[in-house]
N, CA, C and O atoms as a DFTB+ gen file, in Angstrom:
572 C
 N C O
     1  1      18.353      19.089      -4.509
     2  2      17.651      18.027      -5.210
     3  2      17.924      16.699      -4.522
     4  3      18.946      16.516      -3.860
     5  1      16.994      15.787      -4.695
     6  2      17.086      14.495      -4.028
     7  2      17.643      13.422      -4.945
     8  3      17.424      13.433      -6.157
     9  1      18.368      12.495      -4.337
    10  2      18.766      11.292      -5.034
    11  2      17.620      10.298      -4.992
    12  3      16.556      10.593      -4.449
    13  1      17.834       9.119      -5.565
    14  2      16.803       8.086      -5.593
    15  2      17.247       6.874      -4.797
    16  3      18.441       6.633      -4.616
    17  1      16.271       6.117      -4.327
    18  2      16.545       4.854      -3.646
    19  2      16.723       3.753      -4.685
    20  3      16.155       3.815      -5.775
    21  1      17.510       2.759      -4.338
    22  2      17.615       1.569      -5.171
    23  2      16.338       0.740      -4.979
    24  3      15.551       1.013      -4.072
    25  1      16.138      -0.257      -5.820
    26  2      14.970      -1.132      -5.685
    27  2      14.966      -1.815      -4.314
    28  3      13.919      -1.918      -3.676
    29  1      16.121      -2.274      -3.867
    30  2      16.203      -2.922      -2.546
    31  2      15.921      -1.929      -1.418
    32  3      15.283      -2.283      -0.427
    33  1      16.392      -0.696      -1.561
    34  2      16.119       0.325      -0.545
    35  2      14.632       0.651      -0.481
    36  3      14.094       0.880       0.602
    37  1      13.961       0.675      -1.637
    38  2      12.514       0.919      -1.661
    39  2      11.792      -0.193      -0.905
    40  3      10.931       0.081      -0.069
    41  1      12.138      -1.439      -1.195
    42  2      11.502      -2.574      -0.512
    43  2      11.750      -2.511       0.989
    44  3      10.833      -2.705       1.787
    45  1      12.983      -2.240       1.366
    46  2      13.329      -2.141       2.785
    47  2      12.564      -1.000       3.461
    48  3      12.084      -1.152       4.584
    49  1      12.452       0.141       2.777
    50  2      11.723       1.288       3.313
    51  2      10.254       0.939       3.528
    52  3       9.697       1.233       4.585
    53  1       9.624       0.314       2.535
    54  2       8.220      -0.075       2.668
    55  2       8.036      -1.062       3.814
    56  3       7.081      -0.956       4.584
    57  1       8.948      -2.018       3.927
    58  2       8.829      -3.030       4.975
    59  2       9.123      -2.481       6.365
    60  3       8.641      -3.022       7.361
    61  1       9.908      -1.413       6.437
    62  2      10.278      -0.862       7.747
    63  2       9.217       0.073       8.296
    64  3       9.306       0.493       9.450
    65  1       8.222       0.406       7.500
    66  2       7.206       1.372       7.901
    67  2       5.824       0.725       7.947
    68  3       4.883       1.256       7.357
    69  1       5.680      -0.397       8.626
    70  2       4.343      -0.994       8.651
    71  2       3.387      -0.044       9.352
    72  3       3.752       0.620      10.322
    73  1       2.207       0.012       8.869
    74  2       1.242       0.934       9.443
    75  2       0.502       1.648       8.355
    76  3      -0.214       1.017       7.577
    77  1       0.653       2.947       8.277
    78  2      -0.187       3.761       7.410
    79  2       0.602       4.381       6.263
    80  3       1.731       4.841       6.438
    81  1      -0.012       4.383       5.099
    82  2       0.487       5.155       3.974
    83  2      -0.719       5.882       3.379
    84  3      -1.861       5.600       3.744
    85  1      -0.470       6.788       2.490
    86  2      -1.552       7.569       1.899
    87  2      -1.973       6.941       0.570
    88  3      -1.150       6.738      -0.323
    89  1      -3.265       6.639       0.455
    90  2      -3.848       6.098      -0.765
    91  2      -4.638       7.209      -1.438
    92  3      -5.498       7.834      -0.818
    93  1      -4.344       7.448      -2.697
    94  2      -5.105       8.428      -3.469
    95  2      -5.831       7.709      -4.592
    96  3      -5.226       7.021      -5.415
    97  1      -7.139       7.887      -4.603
    98  2      -7.985       7.392      -5.690
    99  2      -8.669       8.607      -6.309
   100  3      -8.517       9.732      -5.832
   101  1      -9.412       8.365      -7.364
   102  2     -10.091       9.469      -8.053
   103  2     -11.570       9.442      -7.675
   104  3     -12.267       8.460      -7.926
   105  1     -12.040      10.536      -7.068
   106  2     -13.422      10.631      -6.613
   107  2     -14.408      10.809      -7.751
   108  3     -14.013      11.012      -8.899
   109  1     -15.700      10.731      -7.429
   110  2     -16.730      10.871      -8.462
   111  2     -16.726      12.251      -9.117
   112  3     -17.224      12.415     -10.231
   113  1     -16.162      13.242      -8.425
   114  2     -16.062      14.588      -8.988
   115  2     -14.758      14.783      -9.759
   116  3     -14.443      15.894     -10.185
   117  1     -13.989      13.677      -9.939
   118  2     -12.720      13.626     -10.655
   119  2     -11.580      14.341      -9.935
   120  3     -10.540      14.619     -10.533
   121  1     -11.777      14.640      -8.644
   122  2     -10.706      15.188      -7.819
   123  2     -10.034      14.052      -7.058
   124  3     -10.670      13.035      -6.779
   125  1      -8.753      14.212      -6.717
   126  2      -8.088      13.189      -5.914
   127  2      -8.757      13.039      -4.548
   128  3      -9.200      14.014      -3.941
   129  1      -8.818      11.800      -4.088
   130  2      -9.380      11.452      -2.778
   131  2      -8.260      10.728      -2.037
   132  3      -7.946       9.582      -2.357
   133  1      -7.653      11.389      -1.047
   134  2      -6.482      10.845      -0.365
   135  2      -6.818      10.528       1.082
   136  3      -7.333      11.374       1.813
   137  1      -6.517       9.283       1.494
   138  2      -6.810       8.830       2.852
   139  2      -5.666       7.946       3.357
   140  3      -4.987       7.298       2.561
   141  1      -5.450       7.918       4.679
   142  2      -4.465       6.978       5.219
   143  2      -5.055       5.574       5.227
   144  3      -6.257       5.388       5.418
   145  1      -4.183       4.591       5.015
   146  2      -4.648       3.205       4.991
   147  2      -3.521       2.285       5.436
   148  3      -2.353       2.527       5.131
   149  1      -3.876       1.233       6.155
   150  2      -2.900       0.218       6.553
   151  2      -2.486      -0.601       5.346
   152  3      -3.269      -0.782       4.413
   153  1      -1.263      -1.093       5.362
   154  2      -0.748      -1.810       4.199
   155  2       0.287      -2.839       4.618
   156  3       0.804      -2.808       5.735
   157  1       0.579      -3.748       3.701
   158  2       1.778      -4.582       3.785
   159  2       2.186      -4.955       2.371
   160  3       1.385      -4.921       1.437
   161  1       3.461      -5.311       2.244
   162  2       4.038      -5.666       0.947
   163  2       4.373      -7.145       0.931
   164  3       4.884      -7.689       1.910
   165  1       4.083      -7.788      -0.187
   166  2       4.513      -9.164      -0.420
   167  2       5.108      -9.202      -1.816
   168  3       4.382      -9.165      -2.810
   169  1       6.433      -9.276      -1.889
   170  2       7.096      -9.245      -3.188
   171  2       6.790      -7.935      -3.882
   172  3       7.038      -6.862      -3.333
   173  1       6.254      -8.019      -5.086
   174  2       5.903      -6.821      -5.847
   175  2       4.407      -6.545      -5.802
   176  3       3.832      -6.006      -6.748
   177  1       3.789      -6.922      -4.692
   178  2       2.362      -6.656      -4.501
   179  2       2.182      -5.894      -3.186
   180  3       2.859      -6.155      -2.192
   181  1       1.253      -4.954      -3.218
   182  2       0.873      -4.205      -2.026
   183  2      -0.568      -4.566      -1.704
   184  3      -1.408      -4.687      -2.595
   185  1      -0.840      -4.737      -0.409
   186  2      -2.193      -5.049       0.045
   187  2      -2.612      -4.044       1.103
   188  3      -1.815      -3.659       1.959
   189  1      -3.869      -3.624       1.039
   190  2      -4.446      -2.717       2.015
   191  2      -5.814      -3.270       2.386
   192  3      -6.608      -3.615       1.512
   193  1      -6.085      -3.353       3.672
   194  2      -7.381      -3.834       4.127
   195  2      -8.276      -2.673       4.517
   196  3      -7.808      -1.669       5.053
   197  1      -9.572      -2.815       4.244
   198  2     -10.525      -1.770       4.628
   199  2     -11.938      -2.337       4.588
   200  3     -12.149      -3.492       4.219
   201  1     -12.881      -1.521       4.968
   202  2     -14.286      -1.907       4.886
   203  2     -14.774      -1.759       3.446
   204  3     -14.323      -0.890       2.701
   205  1     -15.693      -2.621       3.087
   206  2     -16.277      -2.565       1.755
   207  2     -17.188      -1.341       1.628
   208  3     -17.697      -0.818       2.619
   209  1     -17.371      -0.915       0.418
   210  2     -18.279       0.177       0.067
   211  2     -17.880       1.537       0.621
   212  3     -18.697       2.457       0.627
   213  1     -16.638       1.686       1.089
   214  2     -16.155       3.011       1.471
   215  2     -15.859       3.786       0.193
   216  3     -15.812       3.211      -0.894
   217  1     -15.662       5.084       0.329
   218  2     -15.455       5.911      -0.862
   219  2     -14.263       5.441      -1.682
   220  3     -14.331       5.429      -2.911
   221  1     -13.167       5.051      -1.023
   222  2     -11.988       4.603      -1.771
   223  2     -12.290       3.349      -2.588
   224  3     -11.820       3.217      -3.718
   225  1     -13.074       2.428      -2.023
   226  2     -13.434       1.203      -2.732
   227  2     -14.317       1.529      -3.931
   228  3     -14.086       1.033      -5.034
   229  1     -15.317       2.356      -3.715
   230  2     -16.203       2.774      -4.805
   231  2     -15.387       3.476      -5.896
   232  3     -15.594       3.235      -7.085
   233  1     -14.457       4.346      -5.480
   234  2     -13.617       5.051      -6.456
   235  2     -12.799       4.083      -7.292
   236  3     -12.738       4.213      -8.514
   237  1     -12.166       3.108      -6.638
   238  2     -11.298       2.155      -7.344
   239  2     -12.098       1.295      -8.309
   240  3     -11.613       0.955      -9.388
   241  1     -13.317       0.943      -7.930
   242  2     -14.132       0.139      -8.835
   243  2     -14.551       0.937     -10.066
   244  3     -14.752       0.364     -11.137
   245  1     -14.681       2.238      -9.922
   246  2     -15.042       3.096     -11.038
   247  2     -13.812       3.430     -11.886
   248  3     -13.883       3.454     -13.114
   249  1     -12.684       3.687     -11.214
   250  2     -11.440       4.058     -11.884
   251  2     -10.293       3.445     -11.071
   252  3     -10.009       3.919      -9.971
   253  1      -9.634       2.411     -11.581
   254  2      -8.630       1.695     -10.786
   255  2      -7.306       2.441     -10.587
   256  3      -6.439       1.961      -9.856
   257  1      -7.137       3.584     -11.211
   258  2      -5.866       4.312     -11.099
   259  2      -5.716       4.892      -9.693
   260  3      -6.553       5.668      -9.230
   261  1      -4.615       4.491      -9.018
   262  2      -4.341       4.954      -7.656
   263  2      -2.872       5.302      -7.512
   264  3      -2.041       4.944      -8.346
   265  1      -2.577       6.008      -6.437
   266  2      -1.189       6.181      -6.010
   267  2      -1.126       5.927      -4.518
   268  3      -2.083       6.176      -3.784
   269  1       0.025       5.425      -4.084
   270  2       0.317       5.205      -2.677
   271  2       1.565       6.004      -2.353
   272  3       2.547       5.957      -3.094
   273  1       1.531       6.734      -1.253
   274  2       2.665       7.577      -0.891
   275  2       3.063       7.309       0.554
   276  3       2.219       7.189       1.442
   277  1       4.370       7.220       0.760
   278  2       4.920       7.004       2.094
   279  2       6.195       7.823       2.193
   280  3       7.049       7.758       1.310
   281  1       6.324       8.587       3.257
   282  2       7.482       9.468       3.411
   283  2       7.870       9.539       4.883
   284  3       7.025       9.385       5.765
   285  1       9.154       9.774       5.141
   286  2       9.598      10.068       6.497
   287  2      10.745      11.065       6.445
   288  3      11.242      11.404       5.371
   289  1      11.150      11.523       7.598
   290  2      12.215      12.515       7.700
   291  2      11.687      13.775       8.351
   292  3      10.479      14.002       8.420
   293  1      12.614      14.590       8.828
   294  2      12.211      15.811       9.520
   295  2      12.875      17.064       8.962
   296  3      12.443      18.179       9.253
   297  1      13.922      16.885       8.162
   298  2      14.624      18.030       7.583
   299  2      14.863      17.760       6.104
   300  3      14.695      16.633       5.638
   301  1      15.250      18.780       5.379
   302  2      15.554      18.596       3.954
   303  2      16.740      17.650       3.749
   304  3      16.931      17.138       2.646
   305  1      17.529      17.413       4.782
   306  2      18.691      16.532       4.641
   307  2      18.342      15.051       4.820
   308  3      19.137      14.184       4.457
   309  1      17.159      14.751       5.378
   310  2      16.871      13.334       5.614
   311  2      15.489      12.889       5.121
   312  3      15.060      11.776       5.429
   313  1      14.796      13.724       4.374
   314  2      13.497      13.312       3.835
   315  2      13.712      12.250       2.770
   316  3      14.571      12.377       1.898
   317  1      12.909      11.204       2.865
   318  2      12.924      10.159       1.848
   319  2      11.513       9.600       1.722
   320  3      10.720       9.668       2.661
   321  1      11.218       9.061       0.581
   322  2       9.882       8.529       0.387
   323  2       9.723       7.818      -0.932
   324  3      10.630       7.771      -1.762
   325  1       8.523       7.258      -1.097
   326  2       8.181       6.551      -2.323
   327  2       6.769       6.927      -2.753
   328  3       5.912       7.242      -1.927
   329  1       6.552       6.885      -4.043
   330  2       5.243       7.052      -4.644
   331  2       5.050       5.868      -5.576
   332  3       5.825       5.673      -6.512
   333  1       4.016       5.079      -5.318
   334  2       3.691       3.922      -6.141
   335  2       2.440       4.265      -6.930
   336  3       1.470       4.769      -6.364
   337  1       2.450       3.999      -8.231
   338  2       1.290       4.307      -9.066
   339  2       0.937       3.112      -9.931
   340  3       1.811       2.472     -10.516
   341  1      -0.350       2.819     -10.006
   342  2      -0.797       1.710     -10.832
   343  2      -2.291       1.540     -10.762
   344  3      -3.007       2.395     -10.241
   345  1      -2.759       0.415     -11.297
   346  2      -4.179       0.084     -11.299
   347  2      -4.450      -0.921     -10.184
   348  3      -3.873      -2.009     -10.161
   349  1      -5.329      -0.546      -9.265
   350  2      -5.664      -1.394      -8.118
   351  2      -6.889      -2.246      -8.433
   352  3      -7.645      -1.969      -9.364
   353  1      -7.057      -3.275      -7.635
   354  2      -8.275      -4.066      -7.731
   355  2      -8.788      -4.355      -6.323
   356  3      -8.015      -4.450      -5.369
   357  1     -10.095      -4.490      -6.215
   358  2     -10.739      -4.793      -4.946
   359  2     -10.925      -6.304      -4.864
   360  3     -11.457      -6.924      -5.785
   361  1     -10.479      -6.893      -3.749
   362  2     -10.593      -8.334      -3.542
   363  2     -11.719      -8.580      -2.539
   364  3     -11.626      -8.187      -1.376
   365  1     -12.781      -9.233      -3.004
   366  2     -13.944      -9.507      -2.155
   367  2     -14.138     -10.999      -1.865
   368  3     -14.775     -11.356      -0.874
   369  1     -13.604     -11.856      -2.705
   370  2     -13.846     -13.290      -2.561
   371  2     -13.272     -13.783      -1.230
   372  3     -12.120     -13.503      -0.896
   373  1     -14.091     -14.519      -0.481
   374  2     -13.688     -14.984       0.848
   375  2     -12.399     -15.804       0.822
   376  3     -11.519     -15.612       1.661
   377  1     -12.292     -16.711      -0.139
   378  2     -11.109     -17.580      -0.197
   379  2      -9.829     -16.767      -0.408
   380  3      -8.827     -16.994       0.269
   381  1      -9.867     -15.823      -1.344
   382  2      -8.685     -14.994      -1.605
   383  2      -8.394     -14.069      -0.424
   384  3      -7.232     -13.846      -0.086
   385  1      -9.438     -13.529       0.204
   386  2      -9.221     -12.662       1.374
   387  2      -8.592     -13.452       2.519
   388  3      -7.754     -12.927       3.251
   389  1      -8.996     -14.718       2.674
   390  2      -8.403     -15.542       3.728
   391  2      -6.926     -15.798       3.438
   392  3      -6.098     -15.752       4.348
   393  1      -6.596     -16.066       2.187
   394  2      -5.190     -16.263       1.810
   395  2      -4.381     -15.001       2.130
   396  3      -3.279     -15.091       2.671
   397  1      -4.923     -13.837       1.799
   398  2      -4.226     -12.571       2.061
   399  2      -4.116     -12.320       3.562
   400  3      -3.073     -11.868       4.034
   401  1      -5.167     -12.605       4.313
   402  2      -5.139     -12.430       5.773
   403  2      -4.087     -13.325       6.423
   404  3      -3.377     -12.906       7.338
   405  1      -3.999     -14.547       5.943
   406  2      -2.997     -15.474       6.483
   407  2      -1.582     -15.035       6.100
   408  3      -0.649     -15.174       6.890
   409  1      -1.430     -14.510       4.894
   410  2      -0.137     -13.985       4.464
   411  2       0.282     -12.817       5.356
   412  3       1.438     -12.732       5.769
   413  1      -0.649     -11.927       5.647
   414  2      -0.352     -10.787       6.531
   415  2       0.101     -11.285       7.902
   416  3       1.068     -10.767       8.461
   417  1      -0.581     -12.270       8.436
   418  2      -0.211     -12.821       9.746
   419  2       1.186     -13.448       9.688
   420  3       1.994     -13.254      10.596
   421  1       1.461     -14.185       8.637
   422  2       2.781     -14.803       8.462
   423  2       3.872     -13.744       8.428
   424  3       4.892     -13.876       9.103
   425  1       3.655     -12.680       7.633
   426  2       4.664     -11.631       7.506
   427  2       4.858     -10.850       8.806
   428  3       5.928     -10.283       9.031
   429  1       3.835     -10.815       9.663
   430  2       3.956     -10.157      10.970
   431  2       4.657     -11.058      11.990
   432  3       4.964     -10.626      13.101
   433  1       4.906     -12.300      11.608
   434  2       5.563     -13.223      12.522
   435  2       4.613     -13.950      13.457
   436  3       5.041     -14.526      14.457
   437  1       3.332     -13.927      13.138
   438  2       2.336     -14.622      13.960
   439  2       2.525     -16.128      13.807
   440  3       2.671     -16.618      12.687
   441  1       2.525     -16.864      14.906
   442  2       2.629     -18.333      14.801
   443  2       1.486     -18.893      13.952
   444  3       0.352     -18.421      14.035
   445  1       1.790     -19.888      13.149
   446  2       0.796     -20.449      12.228
   447  2      -0.465     -20.901      12.958
   448  3      -1.564     -20.811      12.410
   449  1      -0.318     -21.382      14.179
   450  2      -1.485     -21.828      14.945
   451  2      -2.454     -20.685      15.254
   452  3      -3.601     -20.926      15.633
   453  1      -1.995     -19.446      15.092
   454  2      -2.839     -18.279      15.375
   455  2      -3.281     -17.546      14.110
   456  3      -3.887     -16.478      14.199
   457  1      -2.989     -18.100      12.943
   458  2      -3.409     -17.464      11.707
   459  2      -4.931     -17.495      11.593
   460  3      -5.571     -18.396      12.136
   461  1      -5.516     -16.524      10.893
   462  2      -6.973     -16.489      10.745
   463  2      -7.506     -17.745      10.055
   464  3      -6.843     -18.334       9.202
   465  1      -8.707     -18.134      10.442
   466  2      -9.374     -19.271       9.796
   467  2     -10.638     -18.814       9.069
   468  3     -11.289     -19.604       8.386
   469  1     -10.976     -17.542       9.218
   470  2     -12.116     -16.969       8.502
   471  2     -11.831     -15.484       8.271
   472  3     -10.866     -14.931       8.800
   473  1     -12.683     -14.858       7.478
   474  2     -12.512     -13.434       7.180
   475  2     -13.645     -12.633       7.806
   476  3     -14.724     -13.157       8.084
   477  1     -13.377     -11.369       8.017
   478  2     -14.375     -10.479       8.608
   479  2     -15.435     -10.116       7.574
   480  3     -15.107      -9.716       6.457
   481  1     -16.699     -10.255       7.947
   482  2     -17.749      -9.830       7.021
   483  2     -17.645      -8.327       6.770
   484  3     -17.354      -7.551       7.681
   485  1     -17.883      -7.936       5.539
   486  2     -17.877      -6.515       5.214
   487  2     -16.502      -5.921       4.981
   488  3     -16.372      -4.711       4.797
   489  1     -15.471      -6.761       4.987
   490  2     -14.123      -6.252       4.730
   491  2     -13.667      -6.673       3.334
   492  3     -14.157      -7.651       2.768
   493  1     -12.729      -5.917       2.804
   494  2     -12.132      -6.229       1.503
   495  2     -10.644      -5.920       1.582
   496  3     -10.176      -5.288       2.529
   497  1      -9.923      -6.366       0.593
   498  2      -8.538      -5.952       0.407
   499  2      -8.456      -5.192      -0.908
   500  3      -9.149      -5.502      -1.877
   501  1      -7.598      -4.200      -0.909
   502  2      -7.224      -3.518      -2.136
   503  2      -5.845      -4.045      -2.498
   504  3      -4.932      -4.029      -1.671
   505  1      -5.692      -4.511      -3.729
   506  2      -4.421      -5.091      -4.181
   507  2      -3.853      -4.221      -5.286
   508  3      -4.557      -3.824      -6.214
   509  1      -2.557      -3.933      -5.166
   510  2      -1.855      -3.175      -6.199
   511  2      -0.628      -3.970      -6.600
   512  3       0.216      -4.291      -5.764
   513  1      -0.533      -4.283      -7.875
   514  2       0.648      -4.959      -8.411
   515  2       0.968      -4.342      -9.756
   516  3       0.160      -3.596     -10.309
   517  1       2.132      -4.645     -10.283
   518  2       2.578      -4.053     -11.560
   519  2       2.524      -2.528     -11.501
   520  3       2.002      -1.876     -12.405
   521  1       3.070      -1.978     -10.427
   522  2       3.028      -0.526     -10.239
   523  2       4.375       0.097     -10.576
   524  3       5.411      -0.568     -10.567
   525  1       4.332       1.388     -10.872
   526  2       5.541       2.176     -11.102
   527  2       5.978       2.772      -9.767
   528  3       5.149       3.090      -8.915
   529  1       7.282       2.917      -9.598
   530  2       7.831       3.453      -8.351
   531  2       8.637       4.712      -8.649
   532  3       9.489       4.727      -9.537
   533  1       8.354       5.758      -7.895
   534  2       9.174       6.963      -7.874
   535  2       9.673       7.080      -6.443
   536  3       8.890       6.964      -5.501
   537  1      10.966       7.309      -6.274
   538  2      11.504       7.435      -4.914
   539  2      12.360       8.686      -4.813
   540  3      12.819       9.232      -5.817
   541  1      12.562       9.127      -3.578
   542  2      13.439      10.263      -3.317
   543  2      14.118      10.052      -1.978
   544  3      13.546       9.485      -1.047
   545  1      15.352      10.523      -1.907
   546  2      16.140      10.423      -0.689
   547  2      17.085      11.617      -0.664
   548  3      18.091      11.646      -1.372
   549  1      16.742      12.604       0.166
   550  2      17.513      13.839       0.205
   551  2      18.865      13.673       0.896
   552  3      19.676      14.599       0.884
   553  1      19.123      12.508       1.500
   554  2      20.436      12.287       2.086
   555  2      21.443      11.823       1.028
   556  3      22.642      11.750       1.298
   557  1      20.950      11.511      -0.179
   558  2      21.814      11.015      -1.259
   559  2      22.044      12.120      -2.298
   560  3      21.161      12.942      -2.545
   561  1      23.215      12.131      -2.890
   562  2      23.435      13.084      -3.985
   563  2      22.671      12.660      -5.232
   564  3      22.320      11.490      -5.385
   565  1      22.417      13.608      -6.115
   566  2      21.803      13.272      -7.402
   567  2      22.747      12.386      -8.180
   568  3      23.965      12.445      -8.010
   569  1      22.179      11.576      -9.024
   570  2      23.042      10.782      -9.873
   571  2      22.556       9.470     -10.068
   572  3      23.184       8.676     -10.769
């Protein structure tokens, strides 16, 4: 059985794995729809960028319940991961998307002079906040 990560370990794990995590939304047939998606964390908010009107966006607008999953490890002794669950929202407003784009650049360490000054047409952000966290770490004892 796996132990759990502390809140700080969860944040550190999410921040150490920039790139792709698995987003699951509920499809029109009520089956899970799971796809990889780029993400970043800011405090207790998760942001994912994608094109508008994709299946995941349509799914979230119909039913905001999503989960995000991220895992690493190669053996039962070192597998660890997180599952985040909550209600997502699609961000389409240009002003808010620009704020999020600039935040992403800041968190990546991009010099302020190179931060975006406009947003890409046809793109949106998916925002998840107030989510529940389940974590596992097989290198830790239960308890």
